C-alpha angles and dihedrals in degrees: 000000000000118000129186105211124063096205148336093288091055090048091050091053090049091051092050093050092047094051090051090051092046094243118153100212146034116215120213101178137261091066092299122129141163112239104214099202122036132169109285092023132276133079130283137196117239133185122208116202142150124239127172091357093302128109112237137178130207135186120247096186141275123301131261090018086061106046127213091260093050093047091052088050089056092044091053092048090052093052090048088058092048089052088054092052097257130126106235091208092054091045090052089053091051093049091047091052090049091053091047090050091051090049091052091048093050092051090047092051090046088058093050097259127140125257108251111256094018123126088251093056093049092046092052091049093048092047092050091048098046106032094075086078095049135080114257093246093052092046091052092045091052094048093048092053094055096037094052103036109026114023098060089063106024105019098098097041120102102263091230092058095058114105136189093266095056093046093047092052090057092047093049090054086059090046092049092065092056097260097129096154092046090053090055092047091049090051090050092052092046089053090053091051092049091048089051089050090052093048092050094045097248096118136010104223146027112235092185091067111113093359097118090088089064090062131075107269118251115248106214113227116196122211108272111260136168109232101169105102095219093051090044089054089054090049090054091048089052092049091050090052095052111134096199126088114341091220090055092048092049092045090058093048092049088049088054093046101048110042088228132139117268090238091057093045093048091050096044111144128208090226090062094053128092101188095173090053094039094234135128116198112201110202115239091240090063096051125094096261139124119270089258093049091046091053096046103024128103125242117270110245116215117192110221120216118225091255091056091048089052091053092049092049088052092052096047096085089054103046105005096105091064133058100255129065095205106039131190118269097250104030137030092211093077132050123247113292123258096251098046097091098045092045089053091054089051090052090054090056096254108137123227089236089061105040138001129183090253089051092070087079091055092045093050095045096045096046095042093052100039102035105025101038097242114162110251092230091056091051090047090053090052091050089051091233116165113253122238123227133046094323092057115180096332099126118184112237093247099028110157086346094145093050092043090052089053093043094050092047089054094042094045091051090049094049091047091049092050092047089059089057100265117140119250111275114265113225136132106226121220117236110267117236119231113324097332127104116239106265095196092054094048092046092050090050094048091048089051094049098043100037088228128110112261121179130198091243092055089050093050090052090050091050092052091054093048090047092055090048093049092048092054094051 
């Protein structure tokens, strides 16, 4: 492109001559000129051009900071854009916004923030959106999985750029340290993040879908539990002979008598007990439920057998002045610790591979159903397991209450008898019809345990009374 001045000296002479003549600019060619007086003083390079049928002007910098050679280079670059059908002023604005965006991101990252559109940013948005419906422990566990095992490698990548290979490499690192179940849980959480990204328009696909087959399958390990009646009877006698803390011994016996989770037994509060009515009402907040279910759910009612009530009455002088029935070893302000019950079982010589504190639920359910003729649905209601089918987990306050009262009376007497060293009662249960427990079986077991005659008709009458009482509560 043609230029008028050979160098800066020639330009300087032209500037001097123009100022003497009163001219306001010095032209160099190709639409470029030096404006001799600008607002605030000084001189500035400008470029006149036409784009889209309109005359436009753009700045090329301030002289002498931008030399003649540099101004010409900028002019030539602008004309190259014009020849390519682009407006150099608009392109400059785009470049400036891009630079500003990079600067914002750099500041954000420096403060520990996430890059917009990255996997980290979408994960944080997903977690913030969904965690309000989770328990605090589940929310923290989910965040820890992704933070520790995914974000260091994929966090700053655009979420739409992550493919199956990159995700699988992260999951196999988790798998390599032996955390097979954690790898599958992390995959599940990643899939939820990608689905959220698709739904919010931040990515177009979910690479986690169908990937579980590429991971080592999870081998489900159930809590160790004794389900042979004779061995369970020996276990109960061992527990009853425990010479450690009396509160620990009684907590294990109550655990065996009630079918409830160790966490609920450890946190049992005196305020939730009706010893005269033989009922334990576990608040919804204390149950294993979602945040929504905890907020809207009813308490779980647990019928207490006379033997359990007797144990609790015996404990009341020891811990009744505080909130908790089974208090911590060094303070009455907190419930018994999580490991206390399992540690007591180990001290009794009962291996963790044979029985855990949580395993008492399995023992009770299995033996009650298979040995004592209890209908599985009644046992499941006592366990507070969510029902399958259209009714889901919506238990009625007194569902199966009459049958559960009878079952727990029978079970409690059986546990107490075995705890004293008696063998487990020998009886072959009849198959229950429908959703009813077998009255003849229960009557025969009660008669064997009490040493008194109990007929099925007497038991039916007692159940009818209990049912009316439960319906009125």
